[in-house]
ROSE-4610 file (N, C-alpha, C; in Angstrom, 1 decimal, always signed):
// ROSE-4610
residu = [X/X/X/X/X/X/X/X/X/X/X/X/X/X/X/X/X/X/X/X/X/X/X/X/X/X/X/X/X/X/X/X/X/X/X/X/X/X/X/X/X/X/X/X/X/X/X/X/X/X/X/X/X/X/X/X/X/X/X/X/X/X/X/X/X/X/X/X/X/X/X/X/X/X/X/X/X/X/X/X/X/X/X/X/X/X/X/X/X/X/X/X/X/X/X/X/X/X/X/X/X/X/X/X/X/X/X/X/X/X/X/X/X/X/X/X/X/X/X/X/X/X/X/X/X/X/X/X/X/X/X/X/X/X/X/X/X/X/X/X/X/X/X/X/X/X/X/X/X/X/X/X/X/X/X/X/X/X/X/X/X/X/X/X/X/X/X/X/X/X/X/X/X/X/X/X/X/X/X/X/X/X/X/X/X/X/X/X/X/X/X/X/X/X/X/X/X/X/X/X/X/X/X/X/X/X/X/X/X/X/X/X/X/X/X/X/X/X/X/X/X/X/X/X/X/X/X/X/X/X/X/X/X/X/X/X/X/X/X/X/X/X/X/X/X/X/X/X/X/X/X/X/X/X/X/X/X/X/X/X/X/X/X/X/X/X/X/X/X/X/X/X/X/X/X/X/X/X/X/X/X/X/X/X/X/X/X/X/X/X/X/X/X/X/X/X/X/X/X/X/X/X/X/X/X/X/X/X/X/X/X/X/X/X/X/X/X/X/X/X/X/X/X/X/X/X/X/X/X/X/X/X/X/X/X/X/X/X/X/X/X/X/X/X/X/X/X/X/X/X/X/X/X/X/X/X/X/X/X/X/X/X/X]
num = [1/1/1/2/2/2/3/3/3/4/4/4/5/5/5/6/6/6/7/7/7/8/8/8/9/9/9/10/10/10/11/11/11/12/12/12/13/13/13/14/14/14/15/15/15/16/16/16/17/17/17/18/18/18/19/19/19/20/20/20/21/21/21/22/22/22/23/23/23/24/24/24/25/25/25/26/26/26/27/27/27/28/28/28/29/29/29/30/30/30/31/31/31/32/32/32/33/33/33/34/34/34/35/35/35/36/36/36/37/37/37/38/38/38/39/39/39/40/40/40/41/41/41/42/42/42/43/43/43/44/44/44/45/45/45/46/46/46/47/47/47/48/48/48/49/49/49/50/50/50/51/51/51/52/52/52/53/53/53/54/54/54/55/55/55/56/56/56/57/57/57/58/58/58/59/59/59/60/60/60/61/61/61/62/62/62/63/63/63/64/64/64/65/65/65/66/66/66/67/67/67/68/68/68/69/69/69/70/70/70/71/71/71/72/72/72/73/73/73/74/74/74/75/75/75/76/76/76/77/77/77/78/78/78/79/79/79/80/80/80/81/81/81/82/82/82/83/83/83/84/84/84/85/85/85/86/86/86/87/87/87/88/88/88/89/89/89/90/90/90/91/91/91/92/92/92/93/93/93/94/94/94/95/95/95/96/96/96/97/97/97/98/98/98/99/99/99/100/100/100/101/101/101/102/102/102/103/103/103/104/104/104/105/105/105/106/106/106/107/107/107/108/108/108/109/109/109/110/110/110/111/111/111/112/112/112/113/113/113/114/114/114/115/115/115/116/116/116/117/117/117/118/118/118/119/119/119/120/120/120/121/121/121]
x = [+13.8/+14.1/+14.1/+13.3/+13.1/+12.4/+12.5/+11.9/+12.4/+13.6/+14.2/+14.0/+14.2/+14.0/+12.6/+11.7/+10.3/+9.7/+8.6/+7.9/+7.7/+7.6/+7.4/+8.6/+9.8/+11.0/+11.7/+11.1/+11.8/+12.4/+11.7/+12.3/+13.3/+13.0/+14.0/+15.3/+15.3/+16.6/+17.3/+16.5/+17.0/+17.7/+17.0/+17.6/+18.8/+18.8/+20.0/+21.2/+21.0/+22.0/+22.5/+21.6/+22.0/+22.8/+22.4/+23.2/+24.6/+24.8/+26.1/+26.9/+26.4/+27.1/+27.4/+26.5/+26.7/+27.8/+27.9/+29.0/+30.4/+30.4/+31.7/+32.1/+31.0/+31.3/+31.8/+31.3/+31.9/+33.3/+33.5/+34.9/+35.9/+35.5/+36.3/+36.7/+35.7/+35.9/+36.6/+36.5/+37.3/+38.7/+38.9/+40.3/+41.1/+40.5/+41.2/+41.1/+39.9/+39.7/+40.1/+40.3/+40.6/+39.6/+38.4/+37.3/+36.6/+36.0/+35.3/+34.0/+33.6/+32.2/+31.3/+31.6/+30.7/+30.4/+31.4/+31.2/+30.2/+30.3/+29.4/+28.0/+27.6/+26.3/+25.9/+26.8/+26.5/+26.3/+27.1/+27.0/+25.6/+25.2/+23.8/+22.8/+22.8/+21.8/+22.0/+23.2/+23.4/+22.8/+23.0/+22.5/+20.9/+20.3/+18.9/+18.4/+19.0/+18.6/+18.8/+19.9/+20.2/+19.2/+18.8/+17.7/+16.4/+16.0/+14.8/+14.9/+15.9/+16.1/+16.0/+16.7/+16.7/+15.3/+14.6/+13.3/+12.3/+12.5/+11.6/+11.8/+13.0/+13.2/+12.7/+12.6/+11.9/+10.4/+9.9/+8.4/+7.7/+8.5/+7.8/+7.0/+5.7/+4.9/+5.3/+5.8/+6.2/+7.3/+8.3/+9.4/+8.9/+8.0/+7.4/+6.7/+5.9/+5.2/+6.1/+7.1/+8.1/+8.8/+9.1/+9.8/+8.9/+7.6/+6.6/+6.5/+6.4/+6.3/+7.5/+8.7/+9.9/+9.9/+9.6/+9.6/+8.4/+7.3/+6.2/+6.6/+7.3/+7.8/+8.8/+9.7/+10.6/+9.8/+8.7/+8.0/+7.3/+6.8/+6.2/+7.3/+8.5/+9.6/+9.9/+10.0/+10.2/+9.1/+7.9/+6.8/+6.9/+7.2/+7.4/+8.7/+9.7/+11.0/+10.7/+9.7/+9.4/+9.0/+8.4/+7.8/+8.7/+9.4/+10.1/+11.6/+12.2/+13.6/+14.4/+15.4/+16.3/+17.6/+18.1/+19.4/+19.4/+18.4/+18.4/+18.2/+17.5/+17.4/+18.8/+19.5/+20.9/+21.8/+21.7/+22.5/+22.1/+20.8/+20.4/+20.1/+19.9/+19.6/+18.2/+18.2/+16.9/+16.4/+17.2/+16.7/+16.1/+16.0/+15.5/+14.1/+13.2/+11.8/+11.6/+12.3/+12.2/+12.7/+13.8/+14.4/+13.4/+13.0/+12.1/+10.7/+10.1/+8.9/+9.1/+10.1/+10.3/+10.5/+11.2/+11.4/+10.1/+9.3/+8.0/+7.1/+7.0/+6.2/+6.8/+8.1/+8.7/+8.4/+8.7/+8.5/+7.0/+6.2/+4.7/+4.3/+4.7/+4.4/+4.9/+6.2/+6.8/+6.0/+5.6/+4.8/+3.5/+2.8/+1.5/+1.8/+2.8/+3.0/+3.4/+4.2/+4.7/+3.5/+2.6/+1.3/+0.6/+0.3/-0.5/+0.2/+1.5/+2.2/+2.3/+2.4/+2.6/+1.3/+0.2/-1.1/-1.0/-0.4/-0.2/-1.4/-2.2/-3.4/-4.7]
y = [-17.1/-15.7/-15.2/-15.8/-15.1/-13.8/-12.9/-11.6/-10.8/-10.8/-10.1/-8.6/-8.1/-6.7/-6.4/-6.1/-5.9/-4.9/-4.4/-3.5/-4.1/-5.5/-6.2/-6.1/-5.9/-5.9/-4.6/-3.5/-2.2/-1.7/-1.6/-1.1/-2.1/-3.4/-4.4/-4.2/-3.9/-3.7/-2.4/-1.3/-0.1/-0.3/-0.9/-1.2/-2.1/-3.1/-3.9/-3.1/-2.1/-1.3/-0.4/+0.1/+0.9/+0.0/-1.3/-2.2/-2.4/-2.5/-2.8/-1.5/-0.4/+0.9/+1.0/+0.7/+0.8/-0.2/-1.4/-2.3/-1.8/-1.2/-0.6/+0.6/+1.4/+2.5/+2.1/+1.0/+0.5/+0.0/-0.7/-1.2/-0.1/+1.0/+2.1/+2.8/+3.0/+3.8/+2.9/+1.6/+0.7/+0.7/+0.4/+0.2/+1.5/+2.4/+3.6/+4.7/+4.9/+5.9/+5.6/+4.3/+3.9/+4.4/+4.4/+4.7/+3.4/+3.4/+2.1/+2.3/+3.5/+3.7/+4.1/+5.0/+5.4/+4.3/+3.5/+2.4/+1.3/+1.2/+0.3/+0.6/+1.9/+2.4/+2.2/+2.5/+2.3/+0.8/-0.1/-1.5/-2.0/-1.4/-1.8/-1.5/-0.3/+0.0/-0.8/-1.1/-2.0/-3.4/-3.9/-5.3/-5.2/-4.2/-4.1/-4.0/-3.1/-2.9/-4.2/-4.9/-6.1/-7.2/-7.3/-8.3/-7.9/-6.6/-6.2/-6.5/-6.2/-6.6/-8.1/-8.8/-10.3/-10.9/-10.5/-11.1/-10.5/-9.2/-8.7/-9.4/-9.7/-10.5/-11.9/-12.4/-13.8/-13.7/-12.5/-12.3/-12.3/-12.1/-12.0/-10.7/-10.8/-9.7/-8.6/-9.1/-8.1/-7.2/-7.8/-7.0/-6.1/-6.6/-5.8/-4.6/-4.8/-3.7/-2.7/-3.2/-2.2/-1.4/-2.0/-1.3/-0.3/-0.7/+0.2/+1.5/+1.3/+2.4/+3.3/+2.7/+3.5/+4.4/+3.8/+4.6/+5.6/+5.3/+6.2/+7.4/+7.2/+8.3/+9.2/+8.5/+9.2/+10.1/+9.5/+10.3/+11.5/+11.3/+12.5/+13.5/+13.0/+13.9/+14.8/+14.1/+14.9/+15.9/+15.6/+16.5/+17.7/+17.5/+18.6/+19.4/+18.7/+19.4/+20.4/+20.1/+20.9/+22.3/+22.4/+23.7/+24.3/+23.5/+24.0/+23.9/+23.3/+23.0/+24.3/+24.5/+25.6/+25.0/+24.0/+23.3/+22.8/+22.0/+21.5/+22.6/+23.6/+24.7/+25.4/+25.5/+26.1/+25.2/+23.9/+22.9/+22.9/+22.8/+22.5/+23.9/+24.9/+26.2/+26.3/+26.8/+27.0/+25.6/+24.6/+23.3/+22.5/+23.0/+22.2/+21.8/+22.7/+22.3/+21.2/+21.3/+20.3/+18.9/+18.9/+17.7/+17.0/+17.9/+17.4/+16.8/+17.6/+17.1/+15.8/+15.7/+14.5/+13.3/+13.5/+12.5/+12.1/+13.1/+12.8/+12.0/+12.4/+11.7/+10.2/+10.1/+8.8/+7.8/+8.4/+7.5/+7.2/+8.2/+7.9/+6.8/+6.9/+5.8/+4.5/+4.5/+3.2/+2.7/+3.6/+3.1/+2.5/+3.1/+2.6/+1.2/+1.1/-0.2/-1.2/-0.9/-1.8/-2.4/-1.4/-1.9/-2.9/-2.6/-3.4/-4.8/-4.8/-6.0/-7.0/-6.4/-7.3/-7.4/-6.8/-7.0/-6.6/-5.5/-5.1/-4.7/-3.9/-3.4/-3.6]
z = [+7.3/+7.3/+5.9/+5.0/+3.7/+3.9/+2.9/+2.9/+4.1/+4.3/+5.5/+5.3/+4.1/+3.8/+3.3/+4.2/+3.9/+4.9/+4.7/+5.7/+7.0/+7.0/+8.3/+9.2/+8.6/+9.4/+9.4/+8.9/+8.8/+10.1/+11.1/+12.4/+13.0/+12.8/+13.3/+12.6/+11.4/+10.7/+11.0/+11.3/+11.7/+13.1/+14.0/+15.3/+15.2/+14.3/+14.1/+13.6/+12.8/+12.3/+13.5/+14.3/+15.5/+16.5/+16.6/+17.5/+17.0/+15.7/+15.1/+15.3/+15.1/+15.4/+16.8/+17.8/+19.2/+19.6/+19.0/+19.3/+18.9/+17.8/+17.3/+18.2/+18.6/+19.5/+20.8/+21.3/+22.6/+22.5/+21.4/+21.2/+21.0/+20.3/+20.0/+21.3/+22.2/+23.4/+24.5/+24.4/+25.3/+24.9/+23.6/+23.1/+22.9/+22.1/+21.8/+22.8/+23.4/+24.4/+25.8/+26.1/+27.4/+28.5/+28.1/+29.0/+29.4/+30.6/+31.0/+31.5/+32.0/+32.5/+31.4/+30.6/+29.5/+28.5/+28.1/+27.2/+27.8/+29.1/+29.7/+29.6/+29.7/+29.4/+28.0/+27.1/+25.7/+25.4/+26.1/+25.9/+26.4/+27.5/+28.0/+27.0/+26.4/+25.4/+24.2/+23.8/+22.6/+22.8/+24.0/+24.3/+24.3/+24.8/+24.8/+23.4/+22.6/+21.2/+20.4/+20.6/+19.9/+20.2/+21.5/+21.8/+21.2/+21.2/+20.5/+19.0/+18.4/+17.0/+16.7/+17.5/+17.3/+17.5/+18.6/+18.8/+17.8/+17.4/+16.4/+15.0/+14.7/+13.4/+13.5/+14.7/+14.9/+14.9/+14.9/+14.8/+16.1/+17.2/+18.5/+18.6/+19.0/+19.0/+20.0/+21.2/+22.3/+21.7/+21.1/+20.6/+19.4/+18.6/+17.5/+18.1/+19.2/+19.8/+20.5/+21.1/+21.8/+20.7/+19.6/+18.5/+17.9/+17.7/+17.3/+18.2/+19.4/+20.3/+20.4/+20.3/+20.2/+19.0/+17.8/+16.7/+16.6/+17.3/+17.3/+18.1/+19.3/+20.1/+19.3/+18.4/+17.7/+16.6/+16.0/+15.1/+15.7/+17.0/+17.7/+18.0/+18.4/+18.7/+17.4/+16.3/+15.0/+14.8/+15.1/+14.9/+15.7/+17.0/+17.9/+17.6/+17.1/+16.8/+15.6/+14.8/+13.7/+14.1/+15.3/+15.8/+16.8/+17.7/+18.8/+18.8/+17.9/+17.9/+17.6/+18.4/+18.1/+17.7/+18.3/+18.0/+16.6/+16.2/+14.8/+13.7/+14.0/+13.1/+12.9/+13.9/+13.8/+13.0/+13.1/+12.4/+10.9/+10.6/+9.2/+8.5/+9.2/+8.6/+8.0/+6.7/+6.1/+5.5/+5.5/+5.0/+6.1/+7.3/+8.5/+8.2/+7.8/+7.7/+6.7/+5.5/+4.5/+5.0/+5.7/+6.2/+7.2/+8.1/+9.2/+8.6/+7.7/+7.1/+6.3/+5.6/+4.9/+5.8/+6.9/+7.9/+8.6/+8.9/+9.5/+8.6/+7.4/+6.4/+6.2/+6.1/+5.9/+7.1/+8.3/+9.5/+9.8/+9.5/+9.6/+8.7/+7.4/+6.4/+6.9/+7.4/+7.8/+9.1/+9.9/+11.1/+10.7/+9.7/+9.2/+8.6/+7.7/+7.1/+8.1/+9.1/+10.2/+10.9/+11.3/+12.0/+11.1/+9.9/+9.0/+8.7/+8.4/+8.1/+9.3/+10.5/+11.7/+12.4/+12.0/+12.7/+14.1/+14.4/+15.8/+16.6/+15.9/+16.6/+15.7]
């Protein structure tokens, strides 16, 4: 597991971070919120994301391809949000275009590097 932080594992690490956040969100809603149905749905997504991250960090091509497509769809979502989003424009105000364009460029670059380092296509 040397070179854990590299372009080869960028999306695996992002999903791992989301898994940790999801785990703590489930614990918080179970313990403090006394809710049981909603945390179960969050737990389901957390388990799926955790498995994707685990197998992606092991170098399994199926997990790498699924992670690629998840982040490709996220990048396309950002692109369309640049033109059609009302909610995010209200939240970020006049800085929305700059924030969105920087994120589109950053995730497109990470997608390109992820494909090349993992030889996905």
